[in-house]
C-alpha positions as CSV (number, residue, x, y, z in Angstrom):
1,M,20.4,9.8,-4.8
2,K,20.2,8.6,-1.2
3,G,16.7,8.3,0.2
4,R,15.0,8.1,-3.2
5,A,14.1,4.9,-5.1
6,S,13.5,6.6,-8.4
7,Q,16.4,8.6,-9.9
8,T,14.5,10.5,-12.5
9,N,11.3,12.2,-13.5
10,I,10.3,10.0,-16.4
11,P,7.6,11.3,-18.8
12,H,4.1,10.2,-18.0
13,R,1.9,8.5,-20.5
14,F,-0.2,11.6,-21.2
15,E,2.6,14.0,-22.1
16,A,2.5,15.2,-25.7
17,R,6.0,16.7,-25.7
18,V,9.1,15.5,-23.8
19,S,12.3,17.4,-23.1
20,E,15.5,15.9,-21.8
21,P,18.7,17.5,-20.4
22,W,22.0,17.2,-22.1
23,A,23.6,13.9,-21.3
24,N,26.5,15.2,-19.3
25,E,27.6,14.7,-15.7
26,A,26.6,18.2,-14.6
27,S,23.0,17.7,-15.6
28,S,22.6,14.2,-14.2
29,P,20.1,13.6,-11.3
30,E,23.0,12.4,-9.1
31,A,24.8,15.8,-9.6
32,E,21.7,17.7,-8.7
33,G,21.2,15.8,-5.5
34,A,18.0,14.4,-4.1
35,P,15.1,16.8,-4.3
36,P,13.3,17.7,-1.0
37,T,9.7,16.6,-0.3
38,T,7.1,19.3,-0.8
39,I,3.6,19.1,0.6
40,Q,0.7,20.7,-1.3
41,P,-2.8,21.0,0.4
42,V,-5.6,20.2,-2.1
43,A,-9.3,20.0,-1.9
44,A,-10.8,16.7,-3.0
45,R,-14.0,16.7,-5.0
46,S,-15.0,13.4,-3.4
47,I,-13.2,11.0,-1.0
48,I,-14.7,7.5,-1.3
49,S,-13.5,5.5,-4.3
50,R,-15.5,2.5,-5.3
51,N,-14.5,-0.7,-7.2
52,E,-16.0,-3.9,-8.4
53,S,-12.8,-6.0,-8.6
54,P,-13.1,-9.6,-7.4
55,D,-9.3,-9.5,-6.7
56,V,-9.5,-7.2,-3.7
57,P,-11.5,-7.7,-0.4
58,F,-13.2,-4.3,-0.4
59,S,-15.5,-2.2,-2.5
60,Q,-14.8,1.2,-1.0
61,S,-11.5,2.9,-0.2
62,V,-10.3,6.3,1.0
63,N,-6.8,7.7,0.3
64,P,-6.0,10.9,2.3
65,Y,-2.8,11.5,0.4
66,Q,-1.8,11.6,-3.3
67,G,1.8,10.4,-3.8
68,C,3.9,8.7,-1.1
69,E,7.2,9.6,0.4
70,H,8.0,6.0,1.2
71,G,9.1,5.9,-2.4
72,C,8.7,2.2,-3.0
73,I,10.0,1.7,-6.5
74,Y,7.5,-1.0,-7.3
75,C,4.4,0.9,-6.2
76,F,1.4,0.2,-8.5
77,A,0.0,3.7,-7.6
78,R,2.8,5.6,-9.2
79,P,1.0,6.0,-12.5
80,S,-1.8,7.9,-10.7
81,H,0.5,10.9,-10.5
82,A,0.2,11.3,-14.3
83,Y,-3.4,12.4,-13.8
84,Q,-2.0,15.5,-11.9
85,D,0.4,16.1,-14.9
86,L,3.3,14.9,-12.6
87,S,5.8,12.2,-13.1
88,P,5.4,8.8,-11.7
89,G,9.1,8.9,-10.9
90,L,10.6,11.4,-8.5
91,D,7.5,13.5,-8.4
92,F,5.5,10.7,-6.9
93,E,8.0,10.5,-4.0
94,T,8.6,14.2,-3.5
95,R,5.4,16.1,-4.4
96,I,2.8,14.9,-1.9
97,Q,-0.7,16.2,-2.0
98,V,-2.7,16.3,1.3
99,K,-6.5,16.2,0.9
100,T,-7.2,18.6,3.7
101,N,-11.0,18.4,3.3
102,A,-11.0,14.6,3.5
103,P,-12.7,14.6,6.9
104,D,-15.5,16.9,5.8
105,K,-16.0,14.9,2.6
106,L,-16.2,11.7,4.5
107,K,-18.8,13.1,6.8
108,A,-20.9,14.3,3.9
109,A,-20.7,10.9,2.2
110,L,-21.7,9.0,5.4
111,D,-24.6,11.5,6.0
112,H,-26.1,11.0,2.5
113,P,-29.5,9.4,3.0
114,R,-28.8,6.7,0.3
115,Y,-25.4,5.7,1.8
116,K,-25.2,2.1,2.8
117,P,-22.2,1.0,4.9
118,T,-19.7,-1.4,3.6
119,P,-16.1,-1.6,5.0
120,I,-13.8,1.2,3.9
121,A,-10.2,0.3,3.1
122,L,-8.0,3.1,4.3
123,G,-4.7,3.9,2.5
124,V,-4.8,1.4,-0.4
125,N,-3.2,3.4,-3.1
126,T,-0.8,5.4,-0.9
127,D,0.1,4.7,2.7
128,A,-2.3,6.6,5.1
129,Y,0.5,6.7,7.6
130,Q,3.3,8.0,5.4
131,P,5.5,10.8,6.9
132,A,3.1,13.6,6.1
133,E,0.5,12.1,8.4
134,K,2.7,12.9,11.5
135,N,1.9,16.6,11.1
136,H,-1.3,16.7,9.2
137,R,-3.2,14.0,11.1
138,I,-5.8,13.5,8.3
139,T,-5.9,9.7,8.9
140,R,-6.5,10.1,12.6
141,Q,-9.4,12.6,11.9
142,L,-10.9,10.0,9.4
143,L,-10.7,7.3,12.1
144,E,-12.3,9.5,14.7
145,I,-15.2,10.0,12.2
146,L,-15.5,6.3,11.4
147,L,-15.6,5.5,15.1
148,E,-18.3,8.2,15.7
149,Y,-20.4,6.7,13.0
150,R,-19.6,3.1,14.0
151,H,-18.3,2.4,10.5
152,P,-16.0,-0.5,9.7
153,V,-12.5,0.1,8.3
154,S,-9.6,-1.9,7.2
155,I,-6.1,-0.5,7.0
156,I,-2.9,-1.5,5.1
157,T,0.3,0.2,6.1
158,K,4.0,-0.3,6.4
159,S,4.5,2.5,8.9
160,G,5.1,2.5,12.7
161,L,3.1,5.7,13.0
162,I,-0.1,3.6,13.1
163,L,0.7,2.8,16.7
164,R,-0.1,6.4,17.6
165,D,-3.8,5.5,16.9
166,T,-3.9,2.4,18.9
167,D,-6.5,4.0,21.2
168,L,-9.0,4.5,18.4
169,L,-8.2,1.2,16.7
170,S,-8.6,-0.9,19.9
171,E,-12.0,0.8,20.6
172,M,-13.2,0.0,17.1
173,A,-11.8,-3.6,17.3
174,A,-13.8,-4.2,20.4
175,M,-16.9,-3.6,18.3
176,G,-15.7,-5.6,15.3
177,L,-15.1,-2.5,13.3
178,C,-11.5,-2.7,12.2
179,S,-8.6,-4.9,11.1
180,V,-5.0,-4.0,10.1
181,R,-2.7,-5.5,7.6
182,V,1.0,-4.7,7.7
183,S,2.9,-4.8,4.4
184,L,6.2,-6.7,4.7
185,T,8.5,-6.8,1.7
186,T,11.8,-8.1,3.2
187,L,13.6,-8.7,6.4
188,D,16.8,-7.5,4.9
189,N,17.4,-3.8,5.8
190,R,19.8,-3.3,2.9
191,L,17.2,-4.5,0.4
192,K,14.6,-2.4,2.2
193,G,16.7,0.7,1.7
194,Q,16.9,0.0,-2.0
195,L,13.3,-0.9,-2.6
196,E,11.5,1.3,-0.1
197,P,14.0,4.0,1.0
198,R,11.8,6.0,3.3
199,A,9.6,3.2,4.7
200,T,10.2,1.8,8.2
201,A,12.5,-1.2,8.8
202,A,11.1,-4.7,9.1
203,A,11.7,-4.7,12.9
204,T,9.3,-1.8,13.3
205,R,6.7,-3.4,11.1
206,L,6.9,-6.6,13.3
207,R,6.6,-4.4,16.4
208,V,3.4,-3.0,14.9
209,L,2.0,-6.5,14.5
210,R,3.0,-7.4,18.0
211,E,1.6,-4.3,19.7
212,L,-1.6,-4.0,17.8
213,S,-2.3,-7.7,18.3
214,A,-1.7,-7.3,22.0
215,A,-4.2,-4.5,22.0
216,G,-6.9,-6.8,20.6
217,I,-6.8,-5.5,17.1
218,P,-7.1,-8.2,14.4
219,T,-3.8,-8.1,12.4
220,G,-2.4,-9.8,9.4
221,V,0.6,-9.6,7.1
222,L,0.7,-8.8,3.4
223,T,3.9,-10.3,2.0
224,A,4.2,-8.1,-1.0
225,P,5.3,-7.7,-3.6
226,I,7.0,-11.0,-4.3
227,I,9.8,-10.4,-6.8
228,P,11.7,-13.2,-8.5
229,F,15.4,-13.5,-7.6
230,I,15.0,-10.4,-5.3
231,N,13.0,-11.3,-2.3
232,D,11.0,-14.5,-3.2
233,H,13.4,-16.6,-1.1
234,E,12.2,-14.7,2.0
235,M,8.5,-15.8,1.7
236,E,8.8,-18.4,4.4
237,S,10.9,-16.4,6.8
238,M,8.6,-13.3,6.5
239,L,5.5,-15.5,7.2
240,T,7.2,-17.1,10.2
241,A,8.3,-13.7,11.6
242,A,4.8,-12.3,11.2
243,A,3.2,-15.2,13.0
244,E,5.7,-15.0,15.8
245,N,4.7,-11.4,16.3
246,G,1.0,-11.8,16.5
247,A,-0.3,-11.9,13.0
248,Q,-3.4,-14.1,12.5
249,R,-3.8,-13.9,8.8
250,A,-1.6,-13.5,5.7
251,S,-1.8,-12.9,2.0
252,W,0.7,-12.4,-0.8
253,V,0.9,-10.4,-4.0
254,L,3.1,-10.8,-7.0
255,L,5.0,-7.8,-8.3
256,R,2.8,-5.6,-10.6
257,L,4.4,-3.3,-13.1
258,P,1.6,-1.1,-14.7
259,Y,2.4,1.6,-17.1
260,E,5.4,3.7,-16.1
261,V,6.4,1.4,-13.3
262,T,8.0,-1.0,-15.8
263,P,10.7,1.4,-16.9
264,L,11.2,2.7,-13.4
265,F,11.7,-0.8,-12.1
266,E,14.0,-1.8,-14.9
267,D,16.2,1.2,-14.2
268,W,16.2,0.2,-10.5
269,L,17.3,-3.3,-11.4
270,Q,20.2,-2.0,-13.6
271,R,21.4,0.3,-10.8
272,H,21.2,-2.3,-7.9
273,Y,21.3,-5.8,-9.5
274,P,22.7,-5.5,-13.0
275,D,24.0,-9.1,-12.8
276,R,20.5,-10.5,-12.6
277,A,18.3,-7.8,-14.2
278,T,17.6,-9.8,-17.3
279,H,16.7,-12.9,-15.4
280,V,14.3,-11.0,-13.2
281,M,12.5,-9.5,-16.1
282,N,12.4,-12.8,-17.9
283,R,10.7,-14.5,-15.0
284,I,8.3,-11.6,-14.6
285,R,7.3,-12.1,-18.2
286,D,6.9,-15.8,-17.6
287,L,4.5,-15.0,-14.8
288,R,2.6,-12.4,-16.8
289,G,2.0,-14.3,-20.1
290,G,4.9,-12.7,-21.9
291,N,4.2,-9.2,-20.6
292,T,5.5,-7.2,-17.7
293,N,2.0,-6.7,-16.3
294,S,-1.5,-8.2,-16.4
295,S,-4.7,-6.4,-15.5
296,E,-6.9,-9.5,-15.9
297,W,-9.0,-10.3,-12.9
298,G,-8.0,-13.5,-11.2
299,Q,-4.4,-13.2,-12.5
300,R,-3.1,-9.7,-11.7
301,M,-2.4,-10.4,-8.1
302,T,-0.7,-13.8,-8.3
303,G,0.3,-14.3,-12.0
304,T,0.1,-17.5,-14.0
305,G,2.2,-20.5,-14.9
306,V,4.5,-22.9,-13.1
307,L,6.4,-20.4,-10.9
308,A,3.1,-18.7,-9.8
309,G,1.8,-22.2,-8.8
310,L,5.0,-22.8,-6.8
311,Y,4.7,-19.5,-5.0
312,R,1.1,-20.3,-4.1
313,Q,2.1,-23.8,-2.8
314,R,5.0,-22.4,-0.7
315,F,2.7,-19.7,0.7
316,E,-0.1,-22.1,1.7
317,R,2.3,-24.7,3.1
318,Q,4.1,-22.1,5.3
319,C,0.9,-20.6,6.5
320,R,-0.2,-24.1,7.7
321,A,3.2,-24.6,9.4
322,V,3.1,-21.4,11.4
323,G,-0.6,-21.2,12.1
324,L,-1.7,-18.4,9.8
325,N,-5.2,-18.3,8.1
326,V,-6.3,-21.2,10.4
327,H,-10.0,-20.0,10.5
328,E,-12.2,-18.0,8.2
329,E,-11.9,-14.3,8.9
330,E,-14.8,-12.7,10.7
331,P,-16.4,-10.0,8.6
332,L,-16.3,-6.5,9.9
333,D,-19.7,-5.4,11.4
334,T,-21.8,-3.0,9.3
335,G,-24.9,-3.4,11.5
336,L,-23.7,-0.8,14.1
337,F,-23.6,2.1,11.7
338,R,-25.3,5.2,13.0
339,R,-25.4,8.8,12.2
340,P,-24.8,11.4,15.0
341,G,-28.1,12.2,16.5
342,G,-29.2,8.6,17.0
343,E,-30.2,7.5,13.4
344,Q,-29.1,3.9,13.1
345,M,-29.3,1.8,9.9
346,G,-30.7,-1.1,11.7
347,L,-33.9,0.8,12.3
348,F,-34.8,0.9,8.6
């Protein structure tokens, strides 16, 4: 199916009963054609998620959308669709939920008298600038609120749509309230189309780095995920391209395959790279202590073993060569936080 990374709705881990179509050509996903994207408005019970993981540089996050039309086959957030009784496969890419009350919920959270500001990461699980944002503008509304409250925010995206909000981001950056990371997986458009069929091309992501940096917004690149025998040879070229287009910082993440993502990725390998599928999965298991995934803190982002060490050395060497991560990153400013009406945290 063109435009879809997953080719099936695999059962999710909570299903008690599974049904399958007859294995004939007429009932195959390819015969049915790619399903359209559907958008469902939903009301979120809360909007700020909190974590205590030492592996991520934030303790609060906001995700205005559930599911992601970018359809990245490797996305670690795919299993979250199971909580909606939906498949982490095609459902994750085609059945998108829009949290229409997210702005109101964010205001309520920031107005709570016991709320203490720490930077909010926007769009961590699913991209806050995925195609649905063009019409629904939930992310822009959230940014307007965060600017009004002088609340710091960091953003991770692979979409060129973020350039629409340069006005808000540059105003926040002038006060030390925002930073942006652009996710870059490959410079090869053919591979991009296989891995991330509805995400923007590498050239657009590099333009995002270039234009946001020119607007005074602190930018960085997230080279992720690094996949053995698929894109790991591009690490140096991706870091070089990012630095040449204005990125000041960089990080990398090894491929993660939690829950249902493992069979989805294995199916993807068999369809696109059958000649090396076994080698890829063997190296992933080498990096994950014999498993396809690891949830242990300190290991889940970069893996373990000889190959993980080589990746780390290559990354650090290339960052030095192109001038990335030269200085410690300035923390976002939480001291400017205020509530409309003049109440400011610094007064207490």
